[in-house]
C-alpha positions in Angstrom: 211.2 187.2 112.7 210.3 185.0 115.6 207.4 182.6 115.3 206.4 182.3 118.9 203.1 182.1 120.7 202.8 182.8 124.4 200.5 180.8 126.6 200.2 181.6 130.3 203.0 183.1 132.2 206.1 181.0 132.6 205.0 178.3 130.1 207.5 177.1 127.6 206.1 177.4 124.1 207.4 175.6 121.0 206.5 176.6 117.4 207.7 175.1 114.1 208.1 176.7 110.7 206.5 173.7 109.1 202.8 172.9 109.5 201.9 169.5 110.9 200.9 166.9 108.2 197.2 165.9 108.4 196.6 162.4 109.8 195.0 160.0 107.4 193.6 156.4 107.6 194.5 153.6 105.2 191.2 152.4 103.6 190.4 148.7 103.5 190.6 147.0 100.1 187.2 145.4 100.4 184.8 147.8 102.2 186.6 151.1 101.9 186.6 151.4 105.8 189.8 151.4 107.9 191.1 148.0 109.0 190.9 147.2 112.7 194.2 146.3 114.4 193.2 142.6 114.3 192.3 142.7 110.6 195.6 144.5 109.8 197.6 141.8 111.6 195.6 139.2 109.8 196.0 140.7 106.3 199.7 141.8 106.5 202.8 140.4 108.0 204.0 142.5 111.0 207.0 144.8 110.4 209.5 144.1 113.1 212.0 146.9 113.9 215.2 146.9 116.0 215.4 149.3 118.8 218.1 151.2 117.0 216.1 151.4 113.8 213.1 152.7 115.7 215.2 155.3 117.5 216.8 156.4 114.2 213.4 156.7 112.5 212.1 158.7 115.4 215.1 161.0 115.3 214.8 161.6 111.6 211.1 162.2 111.9 211.6 164.7 114.7 214.5 166.5 112.9 212.5 166.8 109.8 209.3 167.9 111.5 211.0 170.4 113.9 214.0 171.6 111.8 214.0 174.9 113.6 212.1 176.0 116.7 212.2 178.8 119.2 211.7 177.7 122.9 211.5 179.9 126.0 212.0 178.6 129.4 214.2 178.5 132.6 217.7 177.0 132.7 218.4 174.2 135.2 220.8 171.3 135.8 223.5 173.3 133.8 226.7 171.4 133.2 230.0 172.4 131.4 232.2 169.3 130.9 235.8 169.5 129.7 234.7 169.1 126.1 233.3 172.6 126.1 229.8 171.5 125.3 226.8 172.6 127.4 224.2 170.2 128.8 221.2 171.6 130.6 217.4 171.3 131.1 214.9 173.9 129.9 211.7 173.9 131.9 208.6 175.7 132.9 205.9 174.9 135.4 204.4 172.2 133.2 207.3 170.4 131.5 211.0 170.1 130.9 213.2 169.1 128.1 216.9 168.0 127.9 219.1 170.3 125.9 222.6 170.3 124.4 224.5 173.3 123.1 227.8 172.3 121.4 231.0 174.4 121.8 230.8 175.8 118.2 227.5 177.4 119.1 227.9 178.3 122.7 231.0 180.4 122.0 228.7 182.9 120.3 226.6 183.4 123.4 227.3 187.0 124.5 225.9 187.1 128.1 226.9 185.2 131.3 224.7 182.1 131.5 223.5 181.2 135.0 221.2 178.5 136.2 217.7 179.9 136.8 217.9 182.4 133.8 214.9 182.8 131.6 216.2 182.4 128.1 215.1 182.2 124.5 216.7 179.3 122.5 216.6 178.6 118.8 217.4 175.1 117.8 216.2 171.8 116.4 214.5 168.8 118.0 216.4 165.5 117.9 216.7 162.2 119.7 219.8 160.8 121.4 219.7 157.3 120.0 221.9 155.4 122.5 219.5 156.3 125.3 216.4 157.2 123.4 216.3 160.6 125.0 214.2 163.3 123.4 216.3 166.5 123.4 216.7 170.0 122.0 220.0 170.9 120.1 220.4 174.6 120.9 222.1 176.7 118.2 221.4 180.2 119.6 220.6 181.5 123.0 219.7 185.0 124.3 218.0 186.4 127.3 214.2 186.1 127.0 213.7 189.8 127.1 215.8 190.3 123.9 213.1 188.7 121.7 211.1 191.9 121.3 214.3 193.9 120.8 215.4 191.5 118.1 212.1 191.8 116.3 212.3 195.6 116.5 215.9 195.4 115.2 214.8 193.4 112.2 211.8 195.6 111.4 213.9 198.8 111.5 216.7 197.2 109.5 214.2 196.1 106.8 212.6 199.6 106.6 215.9 201.5 106.4 217.3 199.1 103.9 214.2 199.6 101.7 214.8 203.4 101.9 218.3 202.9 100.6 220.3 204.0 103.7 222.5 200.9 103.5 223.3 201.3 99.8 227.1 201.4 99.0 226.5 204.1 96.4 225.6 206.7 99.0 228.5 206.0 101.3 231.5 208.3 101.4 235.1 207.3 100.8 237.5 207.5 103.7 240.7 209.7 103.4 243.9 207.6 103.1 245.9 209.6 105.6 243.7 211.8 107.8 245.3 214.5 109.9 242.4 215.0 112.3 239.6 212.7 113.4 236.8 212.7 115.9 235.8 209.8 118.2 232.3 209.5 119.6 232.4 207.2 122.6 232.5 206.9 126.3 235.5 208.8 127.8 236.2 206.0 130.3 235.5 202.8 128.4 237.9 200.2 127.3 237.0 200.8 123.7 238.5 204.4 123.7 241.6 203.2 125.4 242.2 200.4 122.9 241.5 202.8 120.0 243.8 205.5 121.2 246.6 203.0 122.1 246.4 201.6 118.6 246.5 205.1 117.0 249.5 206.1 119.2 251.3 202.9 118.2 250.6 203.1 114.4 250.3 206.8 113.6 251.1 209.2 116.5 250.8 212.2 114.2 247.1 211.8 114.0 245.1 214.4 116.0 242.1 212.9 117.8 239.1 214.9 119.1 237.0 213.0 121.6 233.3 213.7 121.8 232.3 212.0 125.1 228.8 210.5 125.1 226.8 207.9 127.0 226.9 204.6 125.1 224.2 202.8 127.1 220.9 203.8 128.7 218.3 206.4 128.0 220.8 209.3 127.5 222.9 207.5 125.0 220.7 207.9 121.9 220.2 211.7 122.2 223.8 212.3 123.1 225.1 210.3 120.1 222.8 212.2 117.7 224.0 215.5 119.1 227.6 214.5 118.7 227.0 213.4 115.1 225.3 216.8 114.3 228.3 218.6 115.9 230.7 217.0 113.4 229.7 219.4 110.6 231.2 222.3 112.6 234.5 220.6 113.5 237.7 220.5 111.3 237.8 216.7 111.2 238.1 214.5 108.2 236.3 211.4 109.6 234.7 210.2 112.8 234.6 206.8 114.6 231.5 205.8 116.5 232.5 203.1 119.0 232.0 201.2 122.2 232.8 197.8 123.6 230.8 194.6 123.4 227.6 193.8 125.3 224.2 192.3 125.0 221.6 193.4 122.5 220.0 195.6 125.2 223.4 197.1 126.0 224.0 198.0 122.4 220.5 199.2 121.7 221.4 202.9 121.5 223.2 202.1 118.3 220.0 200.5 116.9 217.8 203.6 117.3 216.4 205.2 114.1 217.4 208.8 115.0 221.0 207.6 115.4 220.9 205.9 112.0 219.5 208.9 110.2 222.1 211.2 111.9 224.8 208.9 110.6 223.3 209.0 107.1 223.0 212.8 107.1 226.5 213.4 108.5 228.8 215.2 106.0 231.9 213.5 107.5 232.6 209.8 106.8 231.6 207.6 109.7 233.3 204.4 110.8 231.2 202.2 113.1 233.1 200.0 115.5 230.4 198.9 118.0 230.8 195.7 120.1 232.7 192.7 119.1 233.1 191.0 115.7 229.9 189.0 116.0 227.9 192.1 117.0 225.9 193.9 114.3 223.9 197.1 114.9 221.9 199.4 112.6 224.8 201.9 112.9 227.1 199.3 111.2 224.9 199.1 108.2 224.4 202.9 107.8 228.0 203.9 108.4 230.4 204.4 105.6 232.6 201.6 107.0 232.1 198.9 109.6 235.0 197.7 111.7 234.8 194.5 113.8 236.3 196.1 116.9 237.6 199.5 118.0 241.2 198.3 117.5 240.3 197.2 114.0 238.8 200.7 113.3 242.0 202.4 114.3 244.0 200.1 112.1 241.7 200.7 109.1 241.9 204.5 109.2 245.6 204.9 110.0 248.6 204.0 107.9 251.4 201.9 109.4 253.8 204.5 110.8 256.7 202.0 111.0 256.2 201.2 107.3 256.1 204.9 106.4 259.3 205.5 108.3 261.0 202.7 106.5 259.8 204.1 103.2 261.1 207.5 104.1 264.5 206.0 105.0 264.6 204.2 101.7 263.8 207.5 99.9 266.5 209.3 101.9 269.0 206.8 100.8 267.9 207.0 97.2 268.0 210.8 97.4 271.5 210.8 98.9 272.7 208.4 96.1 271.2 210.6 93.4 272.6 213.8 94.9 276.1 212.2 95.1 275.9 211.0 91.6 274.8 214.4 90.3 277.6 216.2 92.2 280.1 213.9 90.7 278.7 214.6 87.2 278.8 218.3 87.8 282.3 218.1 89.1 283.4 216.3 85.9 281.6 218.8 83.7 283.3 221.7 85.6 286.7 220.2 85.1 286.1 219.6 81.4 284.9 223.2 80.9 287.9 224.5 82.9 290.2 222.7 80.4 288.2 224.1 77.5 288.8 227.8 78.5 290.5 229.8 75.8 292.7 233.0 75.7 290.6 236.0 76.8 292.0 238.0 73.8 290.6 235.5 71.4 287.3 235.5 73.1 287.3 239.3 72.9 288.0 239.2 69.2 285.1 236.7 68.7 282.8 239.0 70.7 283.8 242.0 68.7 283.2 240.3 65.4 279.9 238.9 66.8 278.9 242.4 67.8 279.7 243.8 64.3 277.7 241.0 62.7 274.8 241.5 65.0 274.8 245.2 64.3 274.8 244.7 60.5 272.1 242.0 60.7 270.0 244.2 62.9 270.3 247.1 60.5 269.5 244.9 57.5 266.6 243.2 59.3 265.1 246.6 60.3 265.6 248.0 56.8 263.9 244.9 55.2 261.2 244.9 57.8 260.5 248.6 57.2 260.6 248.2 53.4 258.2 245.2 53.6 255.9 247.0 55.9 255.9 250.1 53.7 255.2 248.0 50.6 252.4 246.2 52.5 251.1 249.5 53.7 251.2 250.9 50.1 249.4 247.9 48.8 246.8 248.1 51.4 246.4 251.8 50.7 245.9 251.1 47.0 243.4 248.4 47.7 241.6 250.7 50.0 241.5 253.4 47.4 239.9 250.9 44.9 237.1 250.0 47.3 234.1 252.2 46.5 231.4 251.0 49.1 231.7 253.1 52.2 231.3 250.1 54.5 234.3 248.3 53.1 236.2 251.5 53.2 235.5 251.9 56.9 236.5 248.3 57.5 239.7 248.7 55.6 240.5 251.9 57.4 240.0 250.2 60.7 242.2 247.3 59.7 244.8 249.8 58.5 244.9 251.6 61.8 245.1 248.3 63.6 247.9 247.0 61.5 249.8 250.3 61.6 249.6 250.1 65.4 250.7 246.5 65.4 253.5 247.5 62.9 254.6 250.3 65.2 254.5 248.1 68.2 256.4 245.3 66.4 259.0 247.8 65.2 259.4 249.3 68.7 259.7 245.8 70.2 262.2 244.7 67.5 264.2 247.9 67.9 264.1 247.6 71.7 265.3 244.0 71.6 268.1 244.7 69.1 269.1 247.8 71.1 269.3 245.7 74.2 271.5 243.1 72.4 273.7 246.0 71.0 274.0 247.6 74.4 275.0 244.2 75.9 277.7 243.8 73.2 278.9 247.4 73.7 279.2 246.8 77.4 281.2 243.7 76.6 283.4 245.7 74.2 283.8 248.4 76.8 285.0 245.9 79.4 287.8 244.8 77.1 288.5 248.2 75.3 292.1 249.6 75.2 291.2 252.4 77.5 290.4 249.8 80.2 293.8 248.3 79.5 295.5 251.8 79.9 293.7 252.3 83.2 295.5 249.2 84.5 298.9 250.9 84.0 299.8 250.1 80.4 300.6 252.6 77.7 300.1 252.8 73.9 303.3 253.9 72.1 303.1 255.6 68.7 305.7 256.6 66.3 306.0 260.1 64.8 303.8 259.0 61.8 301.1 257.8 64.2 301.6 254.1 63.8 301.6 251.8 66.8 304.9 250.6 68.0 304.4 246.9 68.7 308.0 245.7 69.3 311.2 247.3 70.4 313.1 246.2 67.3 311.0 248.6 65.2 312.5 251.6 67.0 316.0 253.2 66.6 318.0 255.3 69.1 317.1 258.9 68.7 313.5 258.2 67.4 310.9 260.4 68.9 307.8 258.6 70.3 304.5 259.4 71.9 303.3 257.3 74.9 299.5 257.6 75.6 298.5 256.8 79.2 295.1 256.5 80.7 295.3 260.2 81.3 297.6 262.2 79.2 300.5 261.8 76.7 304.3 261.6 77.1 306.8 262.7 74.5 309.8 260.2 74.5 313.2 260.0 72.8 314.7 256.5 72.3 318.1 256.3 73.9 318.7 252.6 73.7 316.9 249.5 72.2 316.9 246.1 73.8 314.9 243.8 71.5 315.2 240.8 73.8 314.0 242.3 77.1 310.7 241.2 78.6 308.5 242.3 81.4 308.6 239.3 83.7 307.4 240.5 87.1 305.6 243.4 88.5 308.9 244.3 90.2 310.4 245.4 86.9 308.0 248.3 86.9 309.5 249.8 90.1 
């Protein structure tokens, strides 16, 4: 709040936050009335001050009495020495005062300062001891017209803060890697160029929707509100409200109450990046996140694309290493299993025995299951017969029907599973059956008594044999026996 009182037009007015101390007289020790100057000199020894002590006392008194004041006036005699400090005179039609604004403070001034400007200064009154000059040490400067805007800003800020619009609890969390965003800004300003350049450099995959609006003047407020209301219908994950720096009047569209309430009501997270780092607007306080500059906003919402690419490259290398290691392991396993392969005839014998065992186990399991279910059914039937109340009989009958159904289903399921396993075993047996061997060009040779002839040494010249082929039988008579002959190549069959 500014504590200023205007007099006539153009007059510089100074106000202090501390009330002036009331003047008082020192009573006389004898009569109770104040001593005259002559009596005071006679009664007390005079206190003699050095010029420096007097100047220092005056400075301390002024700095204590006027610790902070607001002064309005016209700039004149403006100087900027190489030190970076500003020295000037602030005047009106009635008086003038020397002023100094040191570099640490004048760097925060956000408008071009020209001699003859009407400005509003906040500072403290001091005394330059070496020369005894009364001066104003300026700490803040703004155009004189911004005073009313500043007061309106503070009043709206206090009211919205009291309503809870600035509370962190109501603010939305920003997505970590958005795919599509909206930017509400001027289509031709430097802010949008800086923001888009930063996004293109860091995360070019991000899709940006520009909602062009006026960011200064009478049209700015309504256009910004309309753009914020339009966000609900757009497929965007967050929005950036931004413009470049300027004076308080230039940024005033972002201090309007309708804009603040539109930001608060927006279902999409809002990032406010209005002005420079030292600029604060009502939109900054209501938004879900405040960025110091448009470039900072782009960096806050986007991941570092170069870092992501480096991470992807590292993951690719790790994946290639893992795949190579896995391929080597599988190759070793394949080689080991190849060495473990056994004679197919032995495997066939194992499968045949396994099929017989499974068939026998299946039959025993089914028989035991059926016997158990029959015994259980008999027991349930007996218990049912012993139950006299009709209600319990009905319940038992219902349970019996249900269990019989479940028994039937279980039997069918078990039989189906066992039949499937038996069919699989039969298919395996069929694949290695003698008939399949005969179909490949071999023959089964039987003696006259029906026994299988396994080796030539078991036959004698003149024996009558029967050779069973894949299709048909041949009657043979042995004319010669060669017990050492073997079938070495397929050419022997020609």
